[in-house]
N, C-alpha and C positions, 0 to 999 in steps of 0.2 A: 503495499499499499505506498501510497505518495506520503512523505512527510508533510506534505502542503494538506493535504488530505484533513474534511473535517464534516462530524456530523452533528449538524442543529442541534441534537435536542440532549448534547450532550456538552453542548457550550450553557445551558440553561442553567443561570445561576454561576457561570464562571467570574471569578471575579475579574479585572482591566484594572489595571498598574499603568501608572507614567515612568520615565525612564529614569525616574530616582527611584523606584519601588515602593510609593506611597501608592495605598489604595483609593483609586477613583469611583468606583462602582461596583457592580454586580449589571453582567447579560439576562435580559428578558427576552426577546426576540431577533432575530436577523430578520433584515429587510432587504427584500427585491423586489425590481422591475422583470415584468415576460419579457422579452424580445421574439418577434413574428420570424426570425430567420435563420435564430439559435436557442441555447439554452436562456433559463432567467440568469439575470447581473444580480449579482451583490450589491449594493449602494452603501449597506451599512448596518447597526445596530442601533437597537435599540437597549439603553444602559440606565439604568435607577441608581443615581445619586444620594450622598447623603440629602435626607428629610424629604425621601420618599420620591423623589422626582424623577421623572422620566423624559429622557432627551436623547438625542440624538447621535450617534457616534459614525460620522462617515467614514467608511472602508478606506477612504488615502488618507487618515487619521490614523490608523492601526500599521506596528513594523511586525508584529508577531501575534501567529493562533496557534497551540497549543500547550499542551502538558495541561491542562484546565486551567489555561491563564493567559489574558488579552494584556498583551503590551500597546500603551500609544504612545504617540508624538508629548504628550499633556496639551496636546489641543480639542477644547472638546465647547461645544456648543452650551449652554446653561437655559436655553428659553426650552420652555417644555414642549415635547414633543408633540406634532401633529400628523399626523399621519395624509400621505398627499395619492389625489389621483391618479390610480397605477399602482400606487405602490402594495406588497405582498406583504405580511407578515407573516414567517414560516410556520413560527408555532403555535402562531395562532388561528393561523388560515390556511395552513396546507399538510399540516398534520391530520391521520384521521378522512383526510377526503378521498370519495372511491374512483377509482381512473380502470381503464380498459383497453389490452392490449392492443394495439395496431392491429396485429396480426392476425387478431381475431383468439388468439388462443384463452381467452375469457378478461376477467377483473379484478382485481384487487382494492385494498389498502395502504395507501398511506400510514410506514409507520415511522420512517426517518429518512431525513435530508441527505446528502453529502455536496460538501461544495470543496472547491478547488482550486489556488491561486494558477491561476493559468498564463499569468505575465505578472509583473513586477506591480503588487498593490491591485491588479486586478483577478476576481474573484466570480466563479459563477457556478450555477449549481450543475455537476455532472452526472450522478446519479440518486437515485433513490433505492431505499429500500420498500418492500410488498408486503405484503403476507395475502396468500391467497387465503377463496372464503376453507369454512371447514366442511369437512366431507362427507364426517361422522356425526350422528348424534346424539352420541356422547354430550355433555355440558360442560365435562373438562378437557375434548379436545378442541386444537386447533387447526387453524389450518397454519399450511406451511410456508415459509419464507423468502424470497427469490431476489434477489438487486435488478432494478433496469437501467436505462439512462433516460435521460429528459423526452428524448423525442421515440422511445419506441412507446410510450404511453399517450392518451388521452383522457381528459375528465369525461367520467360519466356521472355529472351529479343527476338525480332523479329527481323531481320536480315534488315539494310537499317533504323530502327526506333530509335530514336536518343530519352534519357532518360531525362527527363524532370529537365529543370533545377532551375523552380521556386524557391526552396527553398533556395539552393544555391544562386541563386542571390540577395537573401533575405539579406543573411549574408554579401554581400557585399557591401550591399547599403550604406554603410557607409568612402567605401577606394576613396579614391581617386584613380586617372585615373592611376598613378606609381605603386601605391599599390597594382590595383584591375590587371594590366597587371602581375605583378610578381606574382599575388594568380594564375592566370592563367595558368605563365609557370612552377607553381608548380605542376601542374594537370597531368593527363595521357594526350595524344595527342588524341585521341577520344574526351573524356570528355571533354577538353581544347576548341575542333570546336563546340563541342555542346553549350558549354556555353556563346561562341562569339557570334552564330550564334542566339542567345535569347536574344544577348542584344540590346537594341535598336540603331537607325543609331549614334545618337552624341556620345551617351556611346562608341558603339563601333571604333569610329574614335577617339576619345580622347588615348582609351587603343592601338588603333596599335600605336599613334604618341609616344608611351613610350616603345613601346616594339622592339628587334630586327630584322633588315631588315627578315631575313630568316622566323621567324618566321607570321612576317607581309604579306608575299607572302604567306605562308602556310594557312594563316587563308580566304584572298582573295580570294586563287586558290580556295575555296571550298562555296563561297559566288554563285550566279547565277550574269550573269552582270549587272543586272538592280538595286539588292542590293547593289553589288561590287560600281555601280557609287553616288548610294543613300551615302553610306558612305566615301566616294571618297569626294563626292560636301561637308560632314560636317569637312573636316581635311583643317591643313593650306594649302593652298598652297606649299608651300614649304615641306611637309613631304608628301602631296598629289605626288608633282614630282618623290619624291627620290625611293616611293612607284612604283609609274607605269613604273619609269627607271628599276628595278627587273624584271619587268615583261618582255616575251616575246613578238617583236614591234604587232605584230597583235592582241593581247587580251589588251594591254596599246590600243591602234587608235581607239578598240572598246569603252572602256569604256570611253576615253576620247571624244566619240561621243554624251555617255548618259550623261555626266554629265550636269548641268547645262553650258549654253555658257560661260556663265560670271565666271566661275568656272575653267571650260575648257581652254578660253582663260589665267587666269593667268599662269596652269598650263604650258601649251602648250608654255609660253614665258620663262618660269623658265629650261624648259627644253632645252632650247637653249643653258647654259651654261653649263661649266665643273663643276662638284661637289665641286673639291678644289679653287673655286673663289667663289669672293665678292657676282656673280649672280647667283650662284651655291645655296649658303647657307642664300639668303637672303627671306626675307617675302616678299608677295607684297602687304600688308594690312596694313599698320600701319595709321594713323590719318595725314592727310592731309587737310590744311585750305588758305585761302588768307589771305594777310595779313594785310586786314582790319579783320577779328575776333578779337574778341574781349578776354581779360583774363577770363570772366565769360563761353564764351561760347569755352572755351578751356578745363578748367575745367569742366565745363559736358561731353565734348566727354570722356575725361580719368576715369568719374564714373563710364563707360559702365560696367555692372556684367561681361559680355562675354570677355572683353578685357584681355588680358597676362599681365600680369602685368609687364614685359618689353618691349614692346609696349605706355606702359600706362608711360611710363615713360617721353618722351619726344613727341612733335607736329612738326612738318614737315610744314615747309611754303613756298610754290612754286606760279609759275603762272596759269594760267589754261588752260588746264583745270586739274582735281586735282582729276585720277584717274592715278595710273601708265600704261606709260611713261607719266609724269604731263607735264604740264611747264615748264620754265627754273626752276631750284632747288634753292632757295633764303634764306635760313639757317631752324638751330629748335630751339625751344624751350624747354628746360628742365621744366617741372611739381614745381619745386623748386623752378625756378625764376619766376614761374607765382604766387606762392602767395607770395611775394614780394610786386607786385604789386594792382592796386585798378582795378575792376573789367571789370571797360571801357576800362583800354589799351589799345590799340593794339597792336596784336604778333609782326607784323611787325619791331616795334618801339624796341623789346627787343629782338631779335635775336640772339644766341650765333656765335660773328663774329669771336670767334679764332675756333670751329672748323668745318674745312674742310669734305667735305664727299670725299669715294672713290673709284673708278672705278667699276665698276661690271665688271674687268676683274682682278684686282687684289688679289692678292694669301689670300689662308686663312690663310695662319703663318702673313700675314701684317697683317689683318684684327684683326685679336686677339692681335698684337702688338698695335694697335691703339686703343681696349678696355682697356687693361693693362695700359697704359703709361697715358691716362688720366681718369682714373677710369668709366669710359662708362658701360652703358649696351643694347644700340645700337647704328650703326654706320648708315646714311646713303648712298645710295646706287646712281651714276648717270650712265648713257649712256654718246658717244663721245660728246652730244649737252647739256651735265651738266642737263637733265631733269633727274627727280627721279624715278628712277625703281623699288625700296624697299630699305627696311632695313634691315639689319642682327643684331640679336641679341645677348645675352650674350648668350643664352641656346644654340642655333642652333655653336657657336663654340665650344662652350666646347663638343654637341656632335659629333662636327668635331674633336678634337685635342685627348677626350680619347677613348680607346683601344676600335677594337670593341666588346668586351665582357664588358663591363664595367658596363651591367647592372647585371651581375653575378659576377662579381668579391666578394669574399667575404675575408676581409681583418679580421682577429683577430682582436677584440678590445682591447683596450690597458691596460685596467684592465674588471678582470673577475672575479668581487664577488663571483655568484652565476656557477661557471665551476666544469663539472663532465665528468665522461666516459658516452659514450653513452652505454647504457645497452638495446637497444630492442634483442630480440633473433633473432637468423640467420634459424632457422629452421620453414619451412610454408609446408600445404599441399595441396593447393588448385592449381591446375594447370590455373581455368581460374581467378585468382589475380595476372596475373602479369602485372609489366608495365614498363615503360620504363622509369629511371633515369633525375635527372634537366637536361633540356636541356638547351644548353646555345648557346652565341650568331651566331655560328659557325655553331649551328643544331646538333651539336654531343652530344650524352649522353656517361654518365659514372656509 
């Protein structure tokens, strides 16, 4: 095998270094353009740099590929990556695609793509690693694998049949929900929907919570009612309520009927409040205990792995019942305060007497002022009878205060030691390789 021949799937996650040996980022994909008279040409890499920003690294800025790492000239364009028309991401859009052999010997699925340096600084796709359909009915059987040159196959996409996202999801496995949401938003719309459809219910719920509302609605509208309800069950009630509020009344009510009764009840309660009030911003799943609960019990509750950090910062103490709307709200105990007392101390004796709850009708601006004034990460919300109905956390307020397109807002870095200009070519000749640009929160493209 030629030393300059590399398989793309093995590059996913590889470190990128500058000439001094300092790590610049990590490879997330390889960018190619189709050519009518030859194999696709590699134009660069999608690289994740510190700050989870995805940028374009031109193939001309790469001096070495191999041994699990990539060496650059040290010049990188730090503007956020935007896929241009005609460009194709190999891992995101090629792996898992079905092809048919031009000699009539059947079809196969692309499992990997080999790129090779054909001239100094020039790389192109030279070979495909393919898997044939299995011939046995056994669930453990796999089709045999083979290699083929690019010109020996052609696309065999069937209308309505989704491209497999197995390989792509493997490269996304280590991403946090917010980063995975950004990665999906960088994909062409159809590919984004295919990948979203193959995520587990819990993973998709986490990702939807980090997406603009227009994209949330677009994905949910592509799911069947049963699957959509399962995903909504996995979302935080306030996020699920915000999403359902964007749907038409008929489908929103249908999904609520299919959700778990307890989850649907929380969402229905949240939908009663205006979105710019404490009731509209709050979550209905804080930690709630009785005044007789001990410090040891409280600390055990906030140690739960699935608990969001903002919700684990304090515990609410109420009279029974202990599900919103609870009995009369007595107060909150912050986790730092619990650490200062013995394990057997009752939480009712160490309440924060200075923190007053906000009414469910309080404005979002008022809630923001309270959080900022007292350096809080959450504030309790009560109704007219001082029953606890939820808590507003700092992330809920930030989502409200930030502009609608904050997830796609791209401020230039204050210092950019590796900045250069974008050197991608403008000419491409593959009409089938047209993709929409990066989407923004308002659903537009550019």
